[in-house]
N, C-alpha and C positions, 0 to 999 in steps of 0.2 A: 604477431604474425598476421600478414595481410591475407585477405580472402583471395583465393585463386581467381584469375581472370578467365572469362569465357570469350574466346575470339569472336569477333563480329562476322568473320568470313571463314570459309573452309568447308570441308565435308560435314555432313550431318553427323556421322559417327564421331569425328574428331571433336566437334562442338558439343555433342551429347555427352561424351566422356568428360569434357571440361565441366559441364553442369553437374555431373556425378561427383567430380572432385570437390566442387563447392559444397555439395551435400555432406560429403565425408568430413570436410573442414568444419562445417557447422555442428555436426553431431559425432565427434570422433569416438567417444566412449561407448555410446549406444551402438554405433556401427561395429566397433571392435567386439563387443559382446555378442552381437548377432552373427558375426562372421565366425567367431570361435565356436558358437553353437552349431552353425552350419557345417564347419569343418568336422566337428564331432559326428554329425549326421553322415557326412560323406565317408569318413573313415569307417564307421560302423556298417555302412552299405557295402563298401569294398570288403570289409571283414566277412560279410554274409557270403560273398563269392568264394573267399578263401575257405570259410567253414564248409560250404557246400562241396567244394573240391576235396577237402580233407575228409569229410564224411563219406564221400563216394569211394575213395581209395581205402580208407581205414576202417569203416564201419559197414556201409551198405554192401559193397562188392564182396568183402569176406563173408558177410552174413549170407548172401545169396549163394556163394560157393559152398559154405558149410551146411546151409539149410537151417541154421539157428543162430541166435545171438544171446548176449547176457543182459541182465537188468542194468548192470553198471555201465555198459556201453550205451544203452538207450538213455539212461539218466544223464550221463555225461554229455550226450549229444543234445538232449533237450535243454540242459543247463547252459550249454554253449550258445545255442540259438536264442534262448530266453534272455541271457545277459546282453547279447548284442542288440536284441530288440529293445530292451529297456534303455540302453545308452542311446540308441538311435531315436527313441521317442523323446528323450530329454533334449537331444539336439534339435528335433523338429519344433518342440514347444519354445525353446529358447530363441531359435531363429525367427519364428513367426512373431513372437512377442517383441523382440528387438526391432524387426523390420517395421512392424506396425507403429511402435512408439516413435521410431525415427521419422517415418513418413508423416504422421499426424503432427508431430512437433514442428517439422519443417513447414508444413502447410499453415499451422497456426502462426509461426514466426513471420512468414512472408505475408500473410494476410494482415497482421499487425503493422508490418512495415509499409505495405501499400496504403492502409488506412491512415497511418501517420503522415504519409506523403500527401494524401488527399487533403488532410487538414492543413498541411504546411503550404501547399501550392495556393496561389492567389485565386480569387474568383474569376479573374480573366482567363486563367488556364481552364477552369471548369466549363466556362462558356463555350470553349472550342471542342469539348469532348462530351458526347451524348451520355446520359445516365446509364443506358443499357451497356455501353462499352465499359464504363467504370465498374459496373456490377460484374461484368464478365472478367475484367482484370483481377478483381479481388476474389472471385469465386472459381470459375472453371479454369482460368489461365493458371492460377496458383496450383490447383489440383493437377493440371496437365504437366506442369513443370516437374512435379515430384512423383508422377506415376511410376517411373522405373525404380523407385526406392523400395517398393514392396518386394520385388524379386531380386534386388541388387545383392543383399547379404547372402541370399541363397546361391546366386550365380557366382559370387566370389568364393564362397565355401565349396561349391561343387567343382570349381577349378582345381582345388586341392584334391577333391574326390577323383577328378579326371586324372590328375597326376598319380594318385595312389593306384587307380585302376590300371593305367598304362604300365606303371612299374610292376604291378602284380602280374599283368599279362605277359610282359617280357620275361619275368622271372619264371613263369610257368612254361612258356614256349615262345621264343623270339620270332619264329617263322609265322606262327598263327597270329601273333600280335601285329607283325608287319602287314599281313594280309588284311586284317581288319582296319588298320590305320589308313588304308588307302581312301577311306570315305572322308577324311578330314578336309582335304582340298575342296571336295564337292560341297561340304557344309559352308566353308568360307565363301565360295562363289555364290551360293544361294543367298547368304546374308548380304553380300554386296548388291546383288540384284534387287533384293527386297528393300534395302535402305533407299536406293535411288527411285524405286517405284512409289514407296509410301510417303516420302517427305513432302512432295507437293500436294498429295491428297490430304495429309494431316493438316497442313497449313491452311488449305481451303476450308476444311471442316471447322477448325478453330475460329477462323474469321467469321464464319456463318453463325457460330454460337453467339457471338457478340451482336450480330445483326438481329437474330431472333429475340435476344434479350432486350434489345433497344425497342423493337416494335411492340413487344409485349408490355414493356414498362409504359410506353406512350398510350397504349390501349387502355391499360388499367387506370392511368391518371386521367385520361380523357373519357372515362366511361359515361359521365353525364352528358357530354357533347354528343357522343356516339348514339346514346339512347334517345335523346330528345330530338335529334335531327334524322333519326331513322337510318343511320349509316352502318348498321350491324353487318349487312352483307358485304359492303365495300371494305369494312375493317377486317372482316374475316378473310376476304380475298387478299388484302394487303399482308395479313399475317401468313396466309397460305404460301405465298411465293418464297420467302426466305426459309420457311419451315420445310417445304418440299425440297428446296435446294440443300438444306442441311441433311435431310433424310438421304438424298442421293449421294451426298459427299460421305456420310457415314457408311452407307452401303458399299461405296467404292473402297473405303478403308478396310472394311471387314472382308471384302472380296480378296484384297491383296493379302490380308492376314490368313484368310481361308486357304489361299493357294500356297502360302509360305509354310504354315504349320505342318501339313502332311509331308512336305518335302523334308523338313527338319526331323520329323518323327520317323520317316521312312528310311532315311539314309543309314542310321545305325542298324536297322533290320537287314539292310543289304550286307553290312559288315558281318552280322551274325550268320547269314546264309553262307557267305564266303568262308568264314571260320569253320562251320560245320562240314562243308564240302572238302576243304583241305584237311581238316582234322580227322575225318574218317579214314582218309588215305594214310595219314601219319600213324594212326593207331594200328591199322592193319600191318603197316611196315615195321611196327615196333619202335618208331622214333618218338612217340608220345604216349602218355597214359590217358586212359579215358577220363580220369579226374581232371587232367590238364585241359582237355577239350571242353569239358563241362564248365570248368572255372572260367576259361577265356570267353566262351560263348555267353555265360551268365554276365560277365563283366561288360561285354559289349552291349548286352541288353540294358545294363545300367547306364552306359555311356549316353544312351538316348535321352535320359533325364537331364544330366548336366547340359547337354547340347540344347535341349528345349529351354532350360532355365536361362542360358545365355541368349537364346532366341527371344525369350520374353523381354529381357532387358533391351536388346537391340531393336526389337519391334516397337518399344515405347519411346525410343530416343527421338524419332522425328517429332512426335507430339510434345515431348519434353522440351525440345529446342524451341518449338513454336511458342509454347506457353512461357518459357523463360524470356524470350525476346519481347513478348507483349508485356510481361510484368516489368522487365527492365526499362521499357519505354516510360513507365510511370515512375519507377524509382530513380531514374537518371534525369527526369524532366527538370528543366531549369525554370527559374522564376519564383522560387520559394522566397517568402518574406524574411528579411533579416531583422533581428531584434537587438535592442541595446540592453542597458542595465539600469536605466532610470526607473524610479518608483514614484507613484503618486501618493504622497504622504498626507495631504490635507484631508479633512473630514467634512468640510463645509461644501457648499455648492461649487461646482466647477466653472471655470472660465473657458470659453471656447473661442479660438482664434482661427479663422480660415483666411489664408494669405495667398492671393493671386494664383488660385488653383486652376489647373487645366487638366482635363481628362477626356479620353475618347475610347470607344470599344474597337473602332476600326481605324486604320491609318488615314490621316487627312480628313477625318470626320469627328471633330470634337463635340462632345456632349456638354461639357462645362468649359468656359473660357474666362479667365481673369476673375473668378469668383473671390470676393474679398469682403469679409464681415466679421464682427465680433459680437459675442453674446456674453454680457456681463453675468457674474455669479448671481443665482437666485431669480433671474428674470425668465419670463415665458415669452418665447418668440414664435410667431407663426410664419411658416414658409408657404407662400402661395404662388401658383404658376399654372399655365395651361399644360395639357397633356404633352409629354415629350420635351418639356423644358429642362429636365435633368434633376427633378426633386428626389426621386428614389435613388438615382445614381449618387447624389450628394450624401445620402444617408449611408451608403456603402463606404464612402470615403471617411465619414465621421466615425464609423465603427471599425475602420481599417480592414474591411473585407478586401479592399483594393487600395493601392497607393496612387496618389496623383502623379501624373507625368511631369508636371511642373508645380511649383508652389508647395505649401505645407499646411497641415492641419495640426493644431496644437491644443492640448488641454492643460490648463494651469501653466502655460508658457513652455510646456515640453512637447516637442515634435513627437507625434505618435510613433514614428520610426525609431525613436531613441528609447522607447519604453521596453521593459522586459516582457518576455512572453507571458500572456494571460493577465498582465497588469491592467490593461485597458478594460477587460471584462469585469473587473472588480469595481469600476467607477462609472461605466457607461452601459446603458441598457437600451436596446432597440426593440420596439414593438411594431412589427410589420403589418401591412394591410391584410395580408393573408395569414391568418392565425394557424400555426401548425401545432396540433396536439398529438401526443403519443398515445398508444393503446395502453393506457394506465389509468389510475384513479385521478380524481380532481386534485387530491393532495400531491400525488406524484408529478402531475403536470405543472403545478405551481412551484414546488420545491426543486424538481429535477435532481433529487438525491441530496440537496443541500440540508444542512442542519438548521431547520426552522421549526419553531413550535407551532402548534395548531392555532394559538392566539395570534401569532404573526401572520399566518395564512389567512385567518378570518379578517384581520385588519386590512390586508391587501385586497381581499375580495370585497370588503365593504367600500373601500375607496373606488374600486372598479365597478361598483353596483352589481356585483355578482353574488353577494352573500344570500340574497333572497331566493334566487332560483336554486342555488346549491343546497340550502336548507330544505327545500321542497323535494329534493331527490331522495330516492328510497334509502340510500346509505350515506347521504351527506358527502363529506370529503372522501369517503371510501368508495364512491360510485365510480365504476369503470365507464369511460367515455367512448370506448370503441376505437377502431383504427382511424386516425386523423380526426378523432372527435365526432364521428358520424352520428352519435346519438344526441348531439347538441345542435342548436341552431347556429347560424353564422354569427349573430350578435353575442350569443353565449360563449362561443369559442373566442371571440375577440376579447371579451371581458376576462376570461381565464388567462389569456395571453398577457393582458395588461397587468393582472394580479401577479403573474410570474415575474414581471419586471419590477413591480412595486415592492414585492416582499424582500428584494435585495437592496432596497433603499439606495438606488443609484444616485450619484452626484450629478450626472447628466442623463436625462431621459429624452429619448428621441421617439416620437410617435409618427409613423408613416401612415397617415390616414387610418389610424388604428381603431377608430370608432365608426367607420363607414357603414357597418352592417347593423348598427343599433338605431332605434328611432330617435328623433331629435330631442324628445323630452329626457330619455335616458342618457343621451350624450351630454346634455346640459348638466345633468346631475353628476355625471362622471367628471366632467371638466371642473365643475364647481368644487366637488369633493377633492379632486386632485390639486386644485389651486389652494384650497384651505389646508390640505395636508402638507403641501410644499411650504407655504408661508408659516405654518405653525410648527414645523419640524425643527429640531435642534440641528440636524444634519440636512439643511435645506437642499433642494434640488433645482438645477437649471433645466428648463424644459424647452425643447425645440419640437414643434408640432407641424406636420404637413397638413394643411387644413383646406377645406372647400366651403363649408357652411359658414354663413355670417356669424352665427352664434358662437362658433368655435373661434373664429378670427377675432371677434370682439373681446374675448377674454384675454387675448395676448397683450403684453406690454408693448410689443413692437412687431411690425410686419415686414418681412422681406419678400419683395415681388420678383420672382425669378422668371425671366423670359428669354428664350433662345440661348440658354446656357449662361446668362449673365444676370447679376443683380441689377434690375432696371430701376427699382425704386426701393426706398427704405424709410420707414416712419410708422406712425400709428395708423390704425385702420381708417379713422376719420380723415387724417391728413392725406392718405393715399387716395381715398375716394374723391377728395376735392381736387387734387392736382394731377391724377393719372386717369385718363379716359380708358386706357387698356385695362388697368386694374379694376376700374368700376364696372366695365362691361363684363369682365370675366366673373367677378363675384356675383353680379346680378344674374348672369347666365346660370351659374351654379345654383343660385337661390330659386330661380324659376324652374329649373329641372327638378330640384328637390321637392318643390311645391307640387309639380305635376305628378311625381311618383306618389306623394302622399294622397293626392286626390284619387288616383287610380286605386290605391290600396283601400281607401275608404269606400269607394264605389264597389269594389269587389267584395268587401265585407258586408255591405248592404244587400247585395245580390245573394250572398250566401244566407243572410238572415231571411230574405224573402223565400228562398228555396226551402229553408227549414220550416217556415210557417206553412207553406203550401203542402209540404209532406205531412205535417201534423194534421192539417185540415182533411 
């Protein structure tokens, strides 16, 4: 059975009920349970009205006329109301539990679907959508889509209660029932006005939630920039604008609801007054009993509750439709990567073939054009090029974060697009320049939940030159590194990230300037250890490293010089230095810049020593 469709156009009420149909289709049994419990509650509530009318005519009025009553009559009356109360309580508990389970299961289901879609969509799609918007889609938009679920089973159940109540009223006195029912057209009119008023207000509020989330995310990520440049006031003002706009939008929504709720609650009271006025006359004329008037008036008091329950559902429909639309924009987004069924079965070093690749982030602006090269198994190749030449973009193609617009990338002769899902991750590892660590232990950040022994973790840390500082930490591998690894230095974070890749023994290792934050001596030891580990391993690794320092480049078997999106030169480091002036100038410039930074660091250290000596004196 296919999921019901939600029309893209039409009234908010019609589209909102279509969203509710999807919810019922997703969780039919939980919904049925909660509705049955709600109907039990409704039936017992109506039974209260019948019992009150029966008690008035059969017990209370005779007792007042006689001046006394019997213990049996009182006991029977108490038992009747107690039994109804127990059944009604069972209905309330079942209704609330069922509605809560249904709502939270739907939210969890759609959060998982949104997250899976995020993972499926290519990096190019993510570049076009701010992180704050993506967080809002997975969080507040999913919640908003299923807000009406909490009152929905109750509303459906109390519709039965409404039917029971109307039937009981007509059975007691048709004329009194007709008088009270005159309020129903007014309730319908109030709901129509409310829907048309609230829908644009709810849409605006939901959009502003995403704006606030986006600004907040940027502020948290850019905290270092904001602090060091003294931009706290400007950033506060930037955050203030969407926040105040969201505040005003939410106030407008609540004003609309505040005007609607008293109307919905007050209309049944008007029906009660009308029933009492007409009922007094009918009792005096002998056309009705006092118990009938009491029963009908009580039932009309009860009708206010189901009407409010329906109003709660109707009141949430605009927000639900807005949340649904925003979630569906993610779930129906196109551009997801297609996968084949090919497997990488070899256990030795991988062969990498890049054939005539073209790629660009914007139309008519290519970042890579006609890139063509081969890396033989077990070799170490350095990729060198000026800023903006496309080096990091090439790494995203090699790890299939994006697909080339033309050409192909192949591992062991298999086009990456033909591989099965997750197949590439088992053979290829990327270590980026910015090392991302989770708020977990050293061990957790290296293994990421994989089944690796502590010995394997220490071996990977040893090659990455990270075993020394990890041993010095208070809890070793069990030391928590804080959010994004804030308790570690930049170089330490890079070494943990490198160990994370090495522990998986990748057949193709891609290093995107992955040792830029460590000093040259440590970098030399890392690369030397990596080269020794690669050459001495039974399952050898092919290494592609984006490099800037001469010491790094010199360790490579071959150098690819990338310039303006093309492979301008290819050969050994010495060959390229002799025949390419552009390559020579670039590498020398990098070397001079690195030397300047080392001199500045050494001078700063000397000044610190002098300050320390002066303070001691």
